[in-house]
All heavy atoms as TSV, in Angstrom:
chain	resi	resn	atom	element	x	y	z
A	1	MET	N	N	1.362	98.408	121.838
A	1	MET	CA	C	1.581	98.373	120.395
A	1	MET	C	C	0.961	99.628	119.783
A	1	MET	O	O	-0.202	99.941	120.020
A	1	MET	CB	C	0.958	97.106	119.813
A	1	MET	CG	C	1.287	96.884	118.371
A	1	MET	SD	S	0.536	95.410	117.652
A	1	MET	CE	C	1.739	94.192	118.087
A	2	THR	N	N	1.734	100.323	119.005
A	2	THR	CA	C	1.263	101.558	118.385
A	2	THR	C	C	0.388	101.234	117.170
A	2	THR	O	O	0.420	100.116	116.651
A	2	THR	CB	C	2.461	102.418	117.918
A	2	THR	OG1	O	3.113	101.756	116.843
A	2	THR	CG2	C	3.436	102.679	119.058
A	3	PRO	N	N	-0.380	102.208	116.714
A	3	PRO	CA	C	-1.190	101.983	115.515
A	3	PRO	C	C	-0.340	101.575	114.305
A	3	PRO	O	O	-0.762	100.740	113.505
A	3	PRO	CB	C	-1.869	103.334	115.280
A	3	PRO	CG	C	-1.941	103.955	116.637
A	3	PRO	CD	C	-0.687	103.510	117.334
A	4	LEU	N	N	0.853	102.133	114.189
A	4	LEU	CA	C	1.730	101.767	113.076
A	4	LEU	C	C	2.180	100.307	113.193
A	4	LEU	O	O	2.198	99.575	112.203
A	4	LEU	CB	C	2.949	102.690	113.035
A	4	LEU	CG	C	3.930	102.474	111.887
A	4	LEU	CD1	C	3.226	102.581	110.536
A	4	LEU	CD2	C	5.069	103.472	111.978
A	5	ASP	N	N	2.481	99.866	114.396
A	5	ASP	CA	C	2.865	98.462	114.611
A	5	ASP	C	C	1.712	97.524	114.263
A	5	ASP	O	O	1.921	96.475	113.657
A	5	ASP	CB	C	3.288	98.224	116.060
A	5	ASP	CG	C	4.605	98.889	116.412
A	5	ASP	OD1	O	5.411	99.140	115.489
A	5	ASP	OD2	O	4.811	99.166	117.603
A	6	ARG	N	N	0.505	97.908	114.648
A	6	ARG	CA	C	-0.671	97.086	114.327
A	6	ARG	C	C	-0.890	97.012	112.819
A	6	ARG	O	O	-1.212	95.953	112.284
A	6	ARG	CB	C	-1.913	97.625	115.029
A	6	ARG	CG	C	-1.967	97.283	116.503
A	6	ARG	CD	C	-3.335	97.547	117.097
A	6	ARG	NE	N	-3.696	98.952	117.091
A	6	ARG	CZ	C	-3.363	99.837	118.041
A	6	ARG	NH1	N	-2.657	99.444	119.073
A	6	ARG	NH2	N	-3.735	101.100	117.967
A	7	ALA	N	N	-0.687	98.130	112.142
A	7	ALA	CA	C	-0.858	98.159	110.685
A	7	ALA	C	C	0.188	97.270	110.010
A	7	ALA	O	O	-0.131	96.524	109.078
A	7	ALA	CB	C	-0.756	99.587	110.168
A	8	ARG	N	N	1.421	97.325	110.484
A	8	ARG	CA	C	2.472	96.473	109.920
A	8	ARG	C	C	2.167	95.002	110.147
A	8	ARG	O	O	2.379	94.172	109.263
A	8	ARG	CB	C	3.823	96.823	110.532
A	8	ARG	CG	C	4.389	98.106	110.016
A	8	ARG	CD	C	5.745	98.394	110.620
A	8	ARG	NE	N	6.276	99.629	110.082
A	8	ARG	CZ	C	7.037	100.459	110.764
A	8	ARG	NH1	N	7.380	100.189	112.001
A	8	ARG	NH2	N	7.476	101.564	110.205
A	9	GLN	N	N	1.683	94.678	111.342
A	9	GLN	CA	C	1.347	93.288	111.643
A	9	GLN	C	C	0.203	92.803	110.770
A	9	GLN	O	O	0.226	91.685	110.263
A	9	GLN	CB	C	0.990	93.138	113.126
A	9	GLN	CG	C	0.692	91.717	113.537
A	9	GLN	CD	C	1.858	90.781	113.309
A	9	GLN	OE1	O	2.984	91.095	113.677
A	9	GLN	NE2	N	1.610	89.652	112.684
A	10	ARG	N	N	-0.789	93.645	110.575
A	10	ARG	CA	C	-1.935	93.288	109.734
A	10	ARG	C	C	-1.488	93.060	108.291
A	10	ARG	O	O	-1.917	92.096	107.642
A	10	ARG	CB	C	-2.991	94.399	109.798
A	10	ARG	CG	C	-4.204	94.141	108.961
A	10	ARG	CD	C	-5.014	92.975	109.479
A	10	ARG	NE	N	-6.153	92.786	108.616
A	10	ARG	CZ	C	-6.617	91.613	108.245
A	10	ARG	NH1	N	-6.076	90.504	108.690
A	10	ARG	NH2	N	-7.641	91.512	107.442
A	11	LEU	N	N	-0.602	93.925	107.795
A	11	LEU	CA	C	-0.086	93.771	106.440
A	11	LEU	C	C	0.688	92.456	106.302
A	11	LEU	O	O	0.517	91.726	105.317
A	11	LEU	CB	C	0.806	94.952	106.069
A	11	LEU	CG	C	1.358	94.968	104.660
A	11	LEU	CD1	C	0.234	94.953	103.631
A	11	LEU	CD2	C	2.235	96.190	104.465
A	12	ALA	N	N	1.503	92.136	107.290
A	12	ALA	CA	C	2.254	90.877	107.267
A	12	ALA	C	C	1.301	89.681	107.288
A	12	ALA	O	O	1.521	88.694	106.578
A	12	ALA	CB	C	3.215	90.810	108.446
A	13	ASP	N	N	0.240	89.771	108.084
A	13	ASP	CA	C	-0.748	88.690	108.133
A	13	ASP	C	C	-1.435	88.495	106.779
A	13	ASP	O	O	-1.629	87.366	106.329
A	13	ASP	CB	C	-1.813	88.967	109.207
A	13	ASP	CG	C	-1.270	88.893	110.622
A	13	ASP	OD1	O	-0.174	88.314	110.821
A	13	ASP	OD2	O	-1.947	89.422	111.524
A	14	LEU	N	N	-1.791	89.600	106.143
A	14	LEU	CA	C	-2.428	89.516	104.827
A	14	LEU	C	C	-1.477	88.935	103.789
A	14	LEU	O	O	-1.883	88.110	102.957
A	14	LEU	CB	C	-2.912	90.900	104.382
A	14	LEU	CG	C	-4.095	91.464	105.155
A	14	LEU	CD1	C	-4.335	92.918	104.760
A	14	LEU	CD2	C	-5.336	90.630	104.923
A	15	GLU	N	N	-0.216	89.343	103.844
A	15	GLU	CA	C	0.770	88.810	102.906
A	15	GLU	C	C	0.942	87.307	103.104
A	15	GLU	O	O	0.966	86.539	102.148
A	15	GLU	CB	C	2.110	89.521	103.089
A	15	GLU	CG	C	3.162	89.057	102.109
A	15	GLU	CD	C	4.470	89.790	102.272
A	15	GLU	OE1	O	4.983	89.863	103.406
A	15	GLU	OE2	O	4.983	90.273	101.250
A	16	ARG	N	N	1.041	86.886	104.352
A	16	ARG	CA	C	1.192	85.457	104.654
A	16	ARG	C	C	-0.007	84.670	104.136
A	16	ARG	O	O	0.145	83.616	103.521
A	16	ARG	CB	C	1.346	85.245	106.156
A	16	ARG	CG	C	1.612	83.799	106.513
A	16	ARG	CD	C	1.715	83.615	108.039
A	16	ARG	NE	N	2.176	82.302	108.391
A	16	ARG	CZ	C	1.418	81.196	108.357
A	16	ARG	NH1	N	0.149	81.282	107.978
A	16	ARG	NH2	N	1.918	80.030	108.694
A	17	GLN	N	N	-1.209	85.195	104.360
A	17	GLN	CA	C	-2.419	84.513	103.882
A	17	GLN	C	C	-2.417	84.386	102.357
A	17	GLN	O	O	-2.789	83.344	101.811
A	17	GLN	CB	C	-3.662	85.259	104.340
A	17	GLN	CG	C	-3.917	85.160	105.819
A	17	GLN	CD	C	-5.044	86.090	106.267
A	17	GLN	OE1	O	-5.765	86.662	105.443
A	17	GLN	NE2	N	-5.187	86.243	107.569
A	18	ALA	N	N	-2.000	85.434	101.674
A	18	ALA	CA	C	-1.956	85.396	100.207
A	18	ALA	C	C	-0.945	84.351	99.725
A	18	ALA	O	O	-1.216	83.609	98.773
A	18	ALA	CB	C	-1.600	86.775	99.653
A	19	ILE	N	N	0.183	84.275	100.394
A	19	ILE	CA	C	1.205	83.294	100.017
A	19	ILE	C	C	0.702	81.880	100.260
A	19	ILE	O	O	0.872	81.001	99.415
A	19	ILE	CB	C	2.529	83.577	100.770
A	19	ILE	CG1	C	3.147	84.870	100.229
A	19	ILE	CG2	C	3.490	82.405	100.647
A	19	ILE	CD1	C	4.322	85.385	101.041
A	20	VAL	N	N	0.056	81.651	101.387
A	20	VAL	CA	C	-0.492	80.320	101.689
A	20	VAL	C	C	-1.514	79.918	100.632
A	20	VAL	O	O	-1.483	78.800	100.111
A	20	VAL	CB	C	-1.109	80.282	103.106
A	20	VAL	CG1	C	-1.934	79.023	103.312
A	20	VAL	CG2	C	-0.015	80.381	104.153
A	21	ARG	N	N	-2.407	80.830	100.283
A	21	ARG	CA	C	-3.418	80.519	99.253
A	21	ARG	C	C	-2.774	80.202	97.918
A	21	ARG	O	O	-3.164	79.255	97.229
A	21	ARG	CB	C	-4.400	81.679	99.100
A	21	ARG	CG	C	-5.517	81.638	100.120
A	21	ARG	CD	C	-6.508	82.717	99.804
A	21	ARG	NE	N	-5.765	83.963	99.948
A	21	ARG	CZ	C	-6.172	85.030	100.600
A	21	ARG	NH1	N	-7.337	85.081	101.103
A	21	ARG	NH2	N	-5.426	86.086	100.725
A	22	ALA	N	N	-1.773	80.991	97.533
A	22	ALA	CA	C	-1.098	80.757	96.256
A	22	ALA	C	C	-0.358	79.424	96.257
A	22	ALA	O	O	-0.376	78.699	95.257
A	22	ALA	CB	C	-0.130	81.903	95.955
A	23	LEU	N	N	0.282	79.096	97.367
A	23	LEU	CA	C	0.985	77.808	97.453
A	23	LEU	C	C	0.015	76.640	97.385
A	23	LEU	O	O	0.292	75.631	96.726
A	23	LEU	CB	C	1.821	77.737	98.730
A	23	LEU	CG	C	3.089	78.570	98.738
A	23	LEU	CD1	C	3.666	78.643	100.143
A	23	LEU	CD2	C	4.106	78.006	97.756
A	24	ARG	N	N	-1.108	76.758	98.056
A	24	ARG	CA	C	-2.109	75.680	97.993
A	24	ARG	C	C	-2.675	75.535	96.594
A	24	ARG	O	O	-2.854	74.423	96.099
A	24	ARG	CB	C	-3.212	75.932	99.010
A	24	ARG	CG	C	-2.757	75.663	100.415
A	24	ARG	CD	C	-3.893	75.702	101.405
A	24	ARG	NE	N	-3.391	75.326	102.718
A	24	ARG	CZ	C	-3.795	75.865	103.843
A	24	ARG	NH1	N	-4.732	76.792	103.846
A	24	ARG	NH2	N	-3.278	75.480	104.988
A	25	ALA	N	N	-2.946	76.661	95.949
A	25	ALA	CA	C	-3.500	76.624	94.594
A	25	ALA	C	C	-2.509	76.010	93.600
A	25	ALA	O	O	-2.913	75.366	92.637
A	25	ALA	CB	C	-3.893	78.023	94.145
A	26	SER	N	N	-1.225	76.200	93.864
A	26	SER	CA	C	-0.201	75.671	92.961
A	26	SER	C	C	0.342	74.323	93.441
A	26	SER	O	O	1.342	73.847	92.920
A	26	SER	CB	C	0.946	76.670	92.825
A	26	SER	OG	O	1.630	76.798	94.053
A	27	ARG	N	N	-0.306	73.736	94.433
A	27	ARG	CA	C	0.085	72.444	95.003
A	27	ARG	C	C	1.547	72.429	95.443
A	27	ARG	O	O	2.267	71.474	95.225
A	27	ARG	CB	C	-0.199	71.306	94.028
A	27	ARG	CG	C	-1.685	71.048	93.916
A	27	ARG	CD	C	-1.966	69.830	93.087
A	27	ARG	NE	N	-2.611	70.303	91.867
A	27	ARG	CZ	C	-2.392	69.821	90.674
A	27	ARG	NH1	N	-1.568	68.838	90.494
A	27	ARG	NH2	N	-3.008	70.312	89.642
A	28	GLY	N	N	1.976	73.538	96.047
A	28	GLY	CA	C	3.313	73.612	96.609
A	28	GLY	C	C	4.393	74.085	95.663
A	28	GLY	O	O	5.549	74.156	96.047
A	29	SER	N	N	4.037	74.451	94.445
A	29	SER	CA	C	5.034	74.939	93.494
A	29	SER	C	C	5.360	76.400	93.814
A	29	SER	O	O	4.544	77.299	93.591
A	29	SER	CB	C	4.521	74.830	92.058
A	29	SER	OG	O	5.400	75.496	91.187
A	30	VAL	N	N	6.553	76.615	94.336
A	30	VAL	CA	C	6.966	77.973	94.700
A	30	VAL	C	C	7.029	78.854	93.458
A	30	VAL	O	O	6.617	80.006	93.481
A	30	VAL	CB	C	8.322	77.952	95.440
A	30	VAL	CG1	C	8.804	79.356	95.738
A	30	VAL	CG2	C	8.209	77.153	96.727
A	31	TRP	N	N	7.537	78.305	92.382
A	31	TRP	CA	C	7.640	79.073	91.138
A	31	TRP	C	C	6.264	79.542	90.671
A	31	TRP	O	O	6.075	80.719	90.349
A	31	TRP	CB	C	8.312	78.215	90.066
A	31	TRP	CG	C	8.528	78.963	88.793
A	31	TRP	CD1	C	9.588	79.765	88.493
A	31	TRP	CD2	C	7.653	79.025	87.673
A	31	TRP	NE1	N	9.423	80.298	87.243
A	31	TRP	CE2	C	8.249	79.872	86.718
A	31	TRP	CE3	C	6.417	78.438	87.381
A	31	TRP	CZ2	C	7.656	80.143	85.489
A	31	TRP	CZ3	C	5.836	78.715	86.161
A	31	TRP	CH2	C	6.440	79.547	85.232
A	32	ALA	N	N	5.291	78.631	90.630
A	32	ALA	CA	C	3.949	78.990	90.159
A	32	ALA	C	C	3.276	79.976	91.115
A	32	ALA	O	O	2.614	80.920	90.675
A	32	ALA	CB	C	3.091	77.738	90.011
A	33	ALA	N	N	3.451	79.775	92.410
A	33	ALA	CA	C	2.864	80.688	93.390
A	33	ALA	C	C	3.477	82.082	93.261
A	33	ALA	O	O	2.768	83.093	93.330
A	33	ALA	CB	C	3.057	80.149	94.805
A	34	ALA	N	N	4.788	82.138	93.069
A	34	ALA	CA	C	5.466	83.432	92.902
A	34	ALA	C	C	4.937	84.155	91.670
A	34	ALA	O	O	4.656	85.358	91.712
A	34	ALA	CB	C	6.974	83.218	92.787
A	35	ARG	N	N	4.786	83.412	90.593
A	35	ARG	CA	C	4.283	84.009	89.355
A	35	ARG	C	C	2.858	84.546	89.554
A	35	ARG	O	O	2.532	85.639	89.091
A	35	ARG	CB	C	4.315	82.954	88.256
A	35	ARG	CG	C	4.013	83.498	86.912
A	35	ARG	CD	C	4.276	82.457	85.872
A	35	ARG	NE	N	3.890	82.996	84.569
A	35	ARG	CZ	C	3.870	82.307	83.478
A	35	ARG	NH1	N	4.223	81.050	83.486
A	35	ARG	NH2	N	3.513	82.858	82.343
A	36	THR	N	N	2.038	83.784	90.257
A	36	THR	CA	C	0.665	84.212	90.527
A	36	THR	C	C	0.632	85.531	91.302
A	36	THR	O	O	-0.199	86.393	91.032
A	36	THR	CB	C	-0.074	83.131	91.345
A	36	THR	OG1	O	-0.131	81.941	90.567
A	36	THR	CG2	C	-1.476	83.562	91.721
A	37	LEU	N	N	1.548	85.665	92.260
A	37	LEU	CA	C	1.570	86.854	93.113
A	37	LEU	C	C	2.415	87.997	92.540
A	37	LEU	O	O	2.498	89.062	93.149
A	37	LEU	CB	C	2.100	86.480	94.501
A	37	LEU	CG	C	1.221	85.519	95.291
A	37	LEU	CD1	C	1.924	85.102	96.575
A	37	LEU	CD2	C	-0.129	86.141	95.597
A	38	GLY	N	N	3.065	87.768	91.410
A	38	GLY	CA	C	3.888	88.812	90.810
A	38	GLY	C	C	5.211	89.017	91.534
A	38	GLY	O	O	5.768	90.115	91.508
A	39	LEU	N	N	5.705	87.973	92.177
A	39	LEU	CA	C	6.981	88.030	92.890
A	39	LEU	C	C	8.027	87.236	92.134
A	39	LEU	O	O	7.692	86.318	91.384
A	39	LEU	CB	C	6.845	87.421	94.294
A	39	LEU	CG	C	5.859	88.065	95.248
A	39	LEU	CD1	C	5.738	87.234	96.514
A	39	LEU	CD2	C	6.291	89.475	95.579
A	40	SER	N	N	9.284	87.560	92.361
A	40	SER	CA	C	10.335	86.727	91.796
A	40	SER	C	C	10.410	85.444	92.617
A	40	SER	O	O	9.976	85.394	93.771
A	40	SER	CB	C	11.691	87.451	91.836
A	40	SER	OG	O	12.170	87.530	93.167
A	41	TYR	N	N	10.989	84.420	92.021
A	41	TYR	CA	C	11.155	83.139	92.711
A	41	TYR	C	C	11.960	83.327	93.991
A	41	TYR	O	O	11.620	82.803	95.038
A	41	TYR	CB	C	11.847	82.162	91.750
A	41	TYR	CG	C	12.130	80.809	92.323
A	41	TYR	CD1	C	11.131	79.844	92.400
A	41	TYR	CD2	C	13.403	80.480	92.795
A	41	TYR	CE1	C	11.390	78.598	92.919
A	41	TYR	CE2	C	13.666	79.225	93.312
A	41	TYR	CZ	C	12.660	78.291	93.378
A	41	TYR	OH	O	12.908	77.049	93.896
A	42	ARG	N	N	13.023	84.107	93.894
A	42	ARG	CA	C	13.899	84.342	95.046
A	42	ARG	C	C	13.161	85.067	96.181
A	42	ARG	O	O	13.275	84.709	97.348
A	42	ARG	CB	C	15.107	85.135	94.589
A	42	ARG	CG	C	16.175	85.295	95.622
A	42	ARG	CD	C	17.387	85.969	94.971
A	42	ARG	NE	N	18.379	86.285	95.943
A	42	ARG	CZ	C	19.423	85.514	96.233
A	42	ARG	NH1	N	19.578	84.384	95.595
A	42	ARG	NH2	N	20.297	85.884	97.136
A	43	THR	N	N	12.392	86.088	95.832
A	43	THR	CA	C	11.624	86.818	96.836
A	43	THR	C	C	10.587	85.906	97.484
A	43	THR	O	O	10.376	85.946	98.696
A	43	THR	CB	C	10.947	88.049	96.214
A	43	THR	OG1	O	11.960	88.933	95.736
A	43	THR	CG2	C	10.056	88.764	97.212
A	44	MET	N	N	9.965	85.071	96.670
A	44	MET	CA	C	8.979	84.139	97.209
A	44	MET	C	C	9.614	83.218	98.238
A	44	MET	O	O	9.055	83.005	99.319
A	44	MET	CB	C	8.356	83.332	96.068
A	44	MET	CG	C	7.254	82.422	96.512
A	44	MET	SD	S	5.847	83.354	97.139
A	44	MET	CE	C	4.635	82.090	97.137
A	45	TRP	N	N	10.803	82.666	97.930
A	45	TRP	CA	C	11.483	81.797	98.887
A	45	TRP	C	C	11.834	82.545	100.161
A	45	TRP	O	O	11.724	82.000	101.263
A	45	TRP	CB	C	12.745	81.181	98.278
A	45	TRP	CG	C	12.472	79.833	97.735
A	45	TRP	CD1	C	12.450	79.478	96.419
A	45	TRP	CD2	C	12.142	78.650	98.468
A	45	TRP	NE1	N	12.124	78.152	96.299
A	45	TRP	CE2	C	11.940	77.612	97.539
A	45	TRP	CE3	C	11.995	78.370	99.814
A	45	TRP	CZ2	C	11.602	76.322	97.918
A	45	TRP	CZ3	C	11.660	77.081	100.194
A	45	TRP	CH2	C	11.471	76.084	99.251
A	46	ARG	N	N	12.240	83.809	100.043
A	46	ARG	CA	C	12.537	84.602	101.243
A	46	ARG	C	C	11.293	84.736	102.119
A	46	ARG	O	O	11.366	84.608	103.338
A	46	ARG	CB	C	13.037	85.993	100.852
A	46	ARG	CG	C	14.455	86.032	100.436
A	46	ARG	CD	C	14.902	87.494	100.281
A	46	ARG	NE	N	15.968	87.550	99.326
A	46	ARG	CZ	C	15.960	88.265	98.210
A	46	ARG	NH1	N	14.940	89.023	97.905
A	46	ARG	NH2	N	16.989	88.237	97.400
A	47	ARG	N	N	10.169	85.003	101.496
A	47	ARG	CA	C	8.925	85.169	102.249
A	47	ARG	C	C	8.472	83.843	102.862
A	47	ARG	O	O	7.961	83.802	103.977
A	47	ARG	CB	C	7.829	85.745	101.356
A	47	ARG	CG	C	8.158	87.094	100.768
A	47	ARG	CD	C	8.111	88.186	101.810
A	47	ARG	NE	N	8.787	89.386	101.419
A	47	ARG	CZ	C	8.345	90.305	100.559
A	47	ARG	NH1	N	7.198	90.150	99.958
A	47	ARG	NH2	N	9.068	91.365	100.293
A	48	VAL	N	N	8.623	82.755	102.127
A	48	VAL	CA	C	8.265	81.429	102.638
A	48	VAL	C	C	9.062	81.150	103.917
A	48	VAL	O	O	8.517	80.710	104.924
A	48	VAL	CB	C	8.515	80.339	101.570
A	48	VAL	CG1	C	8.538	78.952	102.187
A	48	VAL	CG2	C	7.450	80.423	100.483
A	49	ARG	N	N	10.349	81.435	103.877
A	49	ARG	CA	C	11.184	81.226	105.067
A	49	ARG	C	C	10.814	82.198	106.185
A	49	ARG	O	O	10.754	81.814	107.349
A	49	ARG	CB	C	12.650	81.366	104.705
A	49	ARG	CG	C	13.153	80.210	103.887
A	49	ARG	CD	C	14.658	80.312	103.663
A	49	ARG	NE	N	15.069	79.373	102.647
A	49	ARG	CZ	C	15.508	79.710	101.441
A	49	ARG	NH1	N	15.645	80.967	101.099
A	49	ARG	NH2	N	15.849	78.784	100.579
A	50	LEU	N	N	10.572	83.459	105.833
A	50	LEU	CA	C	10.210	84.472	106.823
A	50	LEU	C	C	8.963	84.074	107.605
A	50	LEU	O	O	8.909	84.213	108.828
A	50	LEU	CB	C	9.969	85.824	106.129
A	50	LEU	CG	C	9.448	86.962	107.006
A	50	LEU	CD1	C	10.533	87.412	107.986
A	50	LEU	CD2	C	8.990	88.121	106.134
A	51	TYR	N	N	7.966	83.560	106.900
A	51	TYR	CA	C	6.703	83.192	107.530
A	51	TYR	C	C	6.657	81.736	107.992
A	51	TYR	O	O	5.618	81.264	108.451
A	51	TYR	CB	C	5.537	83.481	106.584
A	51	TYR	CG	C	5.384	84.961	106.286
A	51	TYR	CD1	C	5.397	85.437	104.987
A	51	TYR	CD2	C	5.255	85.889	107.315
A	51	TYR	CE1	C	5.273	86.791	104.713
A	51	TYR	CE2	C	5.133	87.243	107.053
A	51	TYR	CZ	C	5.138	87.685	105.749
A	51	TYR	OH	O	5.020	89.029	105.490
A	52	GLY	N	N	7.763	81.022	107.866
A	52	GLY	CA	C	7.823	79.644	108.346
A	52	GLY	C	C	6.922	78.685	107.591
A	52	GLY	O	O	6.281	77.827	108.198
A	53	LEU	N	N	6.875	78.815	106.287
A	53	LEU	CA	C	5.959	78.006	105.467
A	53	LEU	C	C	6.636	76.836	104.768
A	53	LEU	O	O	6.014	76.181	103.929
A	53	LEU	CB	C	5.268	78.895	104.436
A	53	LEU	CG	C	4.420	80.030	105.019
A	53	LEU	CD1	C	3.920	80.928	103.911
A	53	LEU	CD2	C	3.290	79.474	105.843
A	54	THR	N	N	7.881	76.537	105.105
A	54	THR	CA	C	8.565	75.440	104.412
A	54	THR	C	C	7.877	74.101	104.675
A	54	THR	O	O	7.821	73.250	103.799
A	54	THR	CB	C	10.053	75.360	104.801
A	54	THR	OG1	O	10.161	75.286	106.203
A	54	THR	CG2	C	10.816	76.556	104.267
A	55	ALA	N	N	7.332	73.907	105.874
A	55	ALA	CA	C	6.618	72.664	106.179
A	55	ALA	C	C	5.361	72.534	105.313
A	55	ALA	O	O	5.018	71.435	104.879
A	55	ALA	CB	C	6.256	72.594	107.650
A	56	LEU	N	N	4.703	73.644	105.040
A	56	LEU	CA	C	3.515	73.625	104.178
A	56	LEU	C	C	3.911	73.162	102.775
A	56	LEU	O	O	3.248	72.306	102.194
A	56	LEU	CB	C	2.886	75.014	104.101
A	56	LEU	CG	C	1.735	75.179	103.102
A	56	LEU	CD1	C	0.531	74.348	103.531
A	56	LEU	CD2	C	1.359	76.633	102.960
A	57	ILE	N	N	5.001	73.682	102.266
A	57	ILE	CA	C	5.456	73.283	100.933
A	57	ILE	C	C	5.823	71.808	100.936
A	57	ILE	O	O	5.476	71.068	100.024
A	57	ILE	CB	C	6.658	74.131	100.494
A	57	ILE	CG1	C	6.217	75.560	100.297
A	57	ILE	CG2	C	7.257	73.585	99.208
A	57	ILE	CD1	C	7.350	76.519	100.113
A	58	ARG	N	N	6.525	71.384	101.954
A	58	ARG	CA	C	6.927	69.980	102.049
A	58	ARG	C	C	5.690	69.082	102.025
A	58	ARG	O	O	5.677	68.051	101.362
A	58	ARG	CB	C	7.722	69.753	103.328
A	58	ARG	CG	C	8.397	68.411	103.390
A	58	ARG	CD	C	9.259	68.269	104.633
A	58	ARG	NE	N	10.357	69.225	104.640
A	58	ARG	CZ	C	10.593	70.088	105.625
A	58	ARG	NH1	N	9.820	70.129	106.674
A	58	ARG	NH2	N	11.617	70.909	105.559
A	59	GLY	N	N	4.638	69.480	102.703
A	59	GLY	CA	C	3.415	68.685	102.729
A	59	GLY	C	C	2.674	68.681	101.406
A	59	GLY	O	O	2.054	67.697	101.024
A	60	LEU	N	N	2.732	69.787	100.688
A	60	LEU	CA	C	2.034	69.894	99.415
A	60	LEU	C	C	2.833	69.340	98.252
A	60	LEU	O	O	2.287	68.894	97.260
A	60	LEU	CB	C	1.709	71.369	99.126
A	60	LEU	CG	C	0.715	72.033	100.065
A	60	LEU	CD1	C	0.654	73.527	99.774
A	60	LEU	CD2	C	-0.656	71.421	99.933
A	61	HIS	N	N	4.146	69.385	98.348
A	61	HIS	CA	C	5.021	69.049	97.229
A	61	HIS	C	C	6.178	68.203	97.759
A	61	HIS	O	O	7.302	68.683	97.892
A	61	HIS	CB	C	5.539	70.352	96.620
A	61	HIS	CG	C	5.910	70.276	95.185
A	61	HIS	ND1	N	6.707	69.284	94.670
A	61	HIS	CD2	C	5.597	71.082	94.146
A	61	HIS	CE1	C	6.880	69.507	93.386
A	61	HIS	NE2	N	6.216	70.580	93.036
A	62	PRO	N	N	5.933	66.927	98.079
A	62	PRO	CA	C	6.932	66.083	98.758
A	62	PRO	C	C	8.282	65.971	98.070
A	62	PRO	O	O	9.298	65.829	98.742
A	62	PRO	CB	C	6.253	64.713	98.826
A	62	PRO	CG	C	4.804	64.994	98.697
A	62	PRO	CD	C	4.699	66.223	97.837
A	63	GLU	N	N	8.355	66.059	96.752
A	63	GLU	CA	C	9.650	65.908	96.099
A	63	GLU	C	C	10.580	67.096	96.350
A	63	GLU	O	O	11.743	67.063	95.992
A	63	GLU	CB	C	9.520	65.627	94.599
A	63	GLU	CG	C	8.774	66.667	93.824
A	63	GLU	CD	C	7.289	66.342	93.675
A	63	GLU	OE1	O	6.745	65.521	94.424
A	63	GLU	OE2	O	6.676	66.936	92.791
A	64	LEU	N	N	10.096	68.147	96.997
A	64	LEU	CA	C	10.957	69.280	97.332
A	64	LEU	C	C	11.733	69.064	98.626
A	64	LEU	O	O	12.523	69.898	99.019
A	64	LEU	CB	C	10.137	70.559	97.470
A	64	LEU	CG	C	9.587	71.129	96.173
A	64	LEU	CD1	C	8.750	72.358	96.467
A	64	LEU	CD2	C	10.683	71.473	95.219
A	65	LYS	N	N	11.552	67.919	99.288
A	65	LYS	CA	C	12.239	67.686	100.543
A	65	LYS	C	C	13.746	67.863	100.405
A	65	LYS	O	O	14.398	68.458	101.243
A	65	LYS	CB	C	11.930	66.281	101.076
A	65	LYS	CG	C	10.540	66.156	101.624
A	65	LYS	CD	C	10.304	64.752	102.138
A	65	LYS	CE	C	8.890	64.627	102.634
A	65	LYS	NZ	N	8.626	63.279	103.155
A	66	ARG	N	N	14.311	67.332	99.337
A	66	ARG	CA	C	15.748	67.422	99.129
A	66	ARG	C	C	16.180	68.890	99.013
A	66	ARG	O	O	17.149	69.306	99.627
A	66	ARG	CB	C	16.144	66.659	97.870
A	66	ARG	CG	C	17.641	66.625	97.647
A	66	ARG	CD	C	18.015	65.873	96.378
A	66	ARG	NE	N	17.681	66.712	95.230
A	66	ARG	CZ	C	16.924	66.320	94.203
A	66	ARG	NH1	N	16.429	65.127	94.156
A	66	ARG	NH2	N	16.678	67.138	93.212
A	67	LYS	N	N	15.437	69.673	98.285
A	67	LYS	CA	C	15.788	71.078	98.103
A	67	LYS	C	C	15.676	71.835	99.423
A	67	LYS	O	O	16.521	72.678	99.734
A	67	LYS	CB	C	14.888	71.724	97.055
A	67	LYS	CG	C	15.232	73.148	96.806
A	67	LYS	CD	C	14.425	73.731	95.696
A	67	LYS	CE	C	14.885	75.154	95.464
A	67	LYS	NZ	N	14.360	75.733	94.286
A	68	LEU	N	N	14.655	71.560	100.202
A	68	LEU	CA	C	14.469	72.262	101.471
A	68	LEU	C	C	15.567	71.924	102.465
A	68	LEU	O	O	15.988	72.768	103.243
A	68	LEU	CB	C	13.101	71.941	102.059
A	68	LEU	CG	C	11.914	72.484	101.275
A	68	LEU	CD1	C	10.617	71.949	101.846
A	68	LEU	CD2	C	11.918	73.996	101.281
A	69	ARG	N	N	16.043	70.702	102.443
A	69	ARG	CA	C	17.136	70.326	103.342
A	69	ARG	C	C	18.409	71.081	102.997
A	69	ARG	O	O	19.182	71.435	103.858
A	69	ARG	CB	C	17.391	68.836	103.265
A	69	ARG	CG	C	16.462	68.053	104.132
A	69	ARG	CD	C	16.879	66.597	104.184
A	69	ARG	NE	N	15.689	65.821	103.912
A	69	ARG	CZ	C	15.586	64.886	102.999
A	69	ARG	NH1	N	16.587	64.548	102.268
A	69	ARG	NH2	N	14.444	64.251	102.814
A	70	ALA	N	N	18.618	71.321	101.717
A	70	ALA	CA	C	19.832	72.009	101.269
A	70	ALA	C	C	19.782	73.509	101.544
A	70	ALA	O	O	20.814	74.148	101.648
A	70	ALA	CB	C	20.044	71.761	99.780
A	71	ALA	N	N	18.579	74.058	101.659
A	71	ALA	CA	C	18.425	75.511	101.837
A	71	ALA	C	C	18.785	75.984	103.222
A	71	ALA	O	O	18.887	75.328	104.162
A	71	ALA	CB	C	16.995	75.926	101.524
């Protein structure tokens, strides 16, 4: 792994951690977490899917199950 690859991985890890913290603070509200991080709702959902965090949202915000199944 090159230094650039390590830097990219570290950045992705930091981004994932920030998203997890924001989702926990907002009790699973993607909209509120996106607003906290300065992201659009759509971008936030892309990142949630990219990092495999849909199960975290489902656990924090159970009424989103229907929406997650449709996505």
